[in-house]
N, C-alpha and C positions, 0 to 999 in steps of 0.2 A: 270391241276390241279388247277391253279390260276382261271378257269371260274368256278369250282366245288367248290372252297372257298367260290367265291362272291355268288353262290347261296345258299350253306348253310348258310354264314354271313345276305343273305338278307332274307331267311328263320326263321332263330330266331330272325331278327328285326320284320318282320311281325307279328309273333306269340306275342312278347314282346308289339306289341303297340296295340293287338289286344284284349289282357287281361289286362293289366293296361291303364288305362286311367284316366284323371283328371276331376274332377267334382266338382259343387259346389251346397250348399242349402243357403239358407237365411232365415232368423228367425227375426219379430218385436220381435225390446224389446223397453223400455224406461226407462227414466231416474229414478234411485231406484231401478233399479233390478239387480239384484247379476247373474252371469254365474259360475255352478258350473259343473266341469267335471271331471268324476270318472268313474273307472273300464276300465281305458285303460293300452295298454303294449305297443302301434303305438307311435309313433312320434309325440310331441306335440310342435308346435311354436303359440304363441301370435303375433298380431300387434293391434296398435291402428288405427282405422278408423275414419271418419266423417259419418254422417246420423243417420239413425236409426234403422237400419237392422245389427243382426249378422251374418258375411257371413262366410263359413266352406269351406274350398277348401280341396281336398282328392288328394293325390299322392300315388303311390304306390298302388292304390287298384285294385283289380282284379274285374271285374264284374262277376256276378252271369251266370252262365252257362244257353245256351238254353233252357235246357230241364228243367228250373227254370220257364220260363216263366209263369206268371200267379199264381206262388205259394210264398209264405211269408217265411222268412229266421228265422229258430230259434235258439234262442242261450240261454246257460247255465242258465245265469243269468235273463232270465226272457225277458229281453228288446226286442223290437220289431222295426227294423229297419224301418221309416218313413220318412226317407231324401232320400234312393235311393243311399246313399255312407257307409253304415253300420252303421250306429250310430242310437239312438233313441233320439230325444228331445221334453221334455216335457216342460210345464209351470206348475208351483205350485205356486200361488199366486205372489211374485215377483223373485224366483226363476227360474230360466231356467237351468234345468237339461239335460247333455248331458253324453251320456254313448254310450259303445260300444254295438253294437246289432247283432255282424255278425263274423264269424270266420275270415273272410278277412281282416278286421278292427285291428287284432292284428299286423298285419305286414307293415298296410298302414302310410303315414304322414298325418296329418291334421294342417292345417293352422286355426286358428281361430281370424278373424279381428273382434277387441269388438268395439262398437261405443264408444266415449270420455264420461267418468262417469259413464260408468260401472263397478262394480267390478268384480274382476274373483277370484274364488277360486279351487286348482286343489287337486284332490284326485290322487296320481300317486306311490301308494305302490305295486302294484303287481309284484311279485318275476318276473314275466317273462320280464319287460318294461326294453328297454335296451338303449335307446336313451335319449341322454341331452335335459331337455326341453330348448325353446330357447324364450324370450323375446324381442321385441325391441318398443322404440319409444312407451311407454306404460304408463299414469298419473297417471290412478286408483289405487285404494287398489289391492295388490296381494296376496292371502294367497297360499303356497302350501305343500304337503307333499309327500314326496319323500322317496323310500324305496333305491334303488342301484343306478340309475344314477345322473347326477349331472345336474346344471341349469346356464343358461348365462343369462342374461339380460343387456341390452342396452339399454342405454337413456330413463332412467325410475324416476320418481321422489319419488316414494314412495307413502303411505305407503306400507312396504315389510316385510311379515309374512314366513319366511321359517324355514323347519323342515326336516331335510338330516339323514338319518343313514348310506350311505358308496355312498359319491359323493362330487364333488367339486361345490366351489361356485363361480362366477364371476359375479360381479355388477359393472356396470358404470354409476352413478346416471347424469342424466345430470342437473338437479338440485334436493333438497332434500325438500320436503312437511313437512313444521313445526309441522302442527296439531295433527299428529298421529305417535307414535313410529316405529321405524323400529327393529324388530327381527331377528337374525339368528342363528341357532342351528345346529351343526352338529354333528356327532359320529367319524366318519372315514372320514374325508376329508378336504380339504384347504378351506380357506374362505378369499378370495383376494377382497377388496371392491375400487373403487375408486369415491372420493368427490369433488367435486368443491371445489378451495381452500378456496373460502370465507363460508364454512356452519357453520354455528353454531350448535355446538351440544352438548351432555352430551354424552361422549363414557364410555361405558362398555365391556372390553374384556378379555375372561379366554380361557386357552388351559391346558390341564394336562401335554400332552407330545410332546408339540410342543413350538413354540417360536413366539412371536408376533413383527412385524416389521412395522413402519411407517416413513414417513416423514414430518409430523403434526406435528407442534409444541405443546403438551400438557400440559396445565395445570393439574396436579395432585394434586387427592383427597390429601389432607393431614389428619393426625390424631396425636393430642398430646398426649403421654405415657412417664411422668417421666420427661418433658420438652425436650423431644427429639420431632422430625417431624418424623413420619411415613408413608411411601410412598407407600410398599407392600409388599408381600412378594408371592412366587412363580411367577404363571404366569398368576394372575389375576393385570387388570389395571382399573383405574377409573380415569376420569377426563374431563375438558373441552379444546373444540376448537374454537375460536373465540368468548369466554367469554361464552357458552354453548346456549342450545336452543335444539331441539327434543334431547328425547333420541335413541340412538342406541346401542344396545345389541349384541355383538357380541361372540359367544360362541361354540369352538370344543374342541374335547377329544384329539385325535390323531393325531392330526398335526398342520399345521402353520396358523396365520392370519398376511394378510398383510391388510393395509390400508395405501391407496395413495392418492395424492391432486394433481390435474390438472388446 
């Protein structure tokens, strides 16, 4: 029985290796370009890299059947796979547009290694998307729109612009770029932000059905009315940390906001 079990296990592993494989695609980019990722439902990870090439690595991607050799895959969006990893990559002026171009891409996971200085915009509003977006060690501008999953950012600098419908946001800033504002908007999701303790910022935080927690010392914005100081009502907070600096706006409707210092 043990021998039969080993044979079955070996067959399963052989099948998995033969159908799922990792491959990469490289595309030349230059400073001033923006990478736009859209029409995805599979997993997305973003990392910063050196050099002048955008590198896309695929995982959980099933290669096409042998019967399809010499044939191209047709996809409902009209995109055509020109990468051999289920994606279409096209350059339109200063914009590099990447989108799914194969049924197999819907369940695959892609890691995008983006050269330093190249901004990234992600449209991840497919109702079928199920994986959280993960970003790490990224110092350029990031703009993301998400419907259902959440997003995790590690060692980023901003500027960051996020819009989520159903999903949590976790961001650990390495440093905070002071040149452009940061805006995080969620409807149903936690916003959990960690900033270096010495970050100068003008903070605006708002939640309707949640609470706001922080260990920063905030100089609250005050207004005068009939000789009294007004700090705020409801769950709307405005103030400065470390004397004020870049604008940081955190808004969620149905959950909590956590602002941490490190």
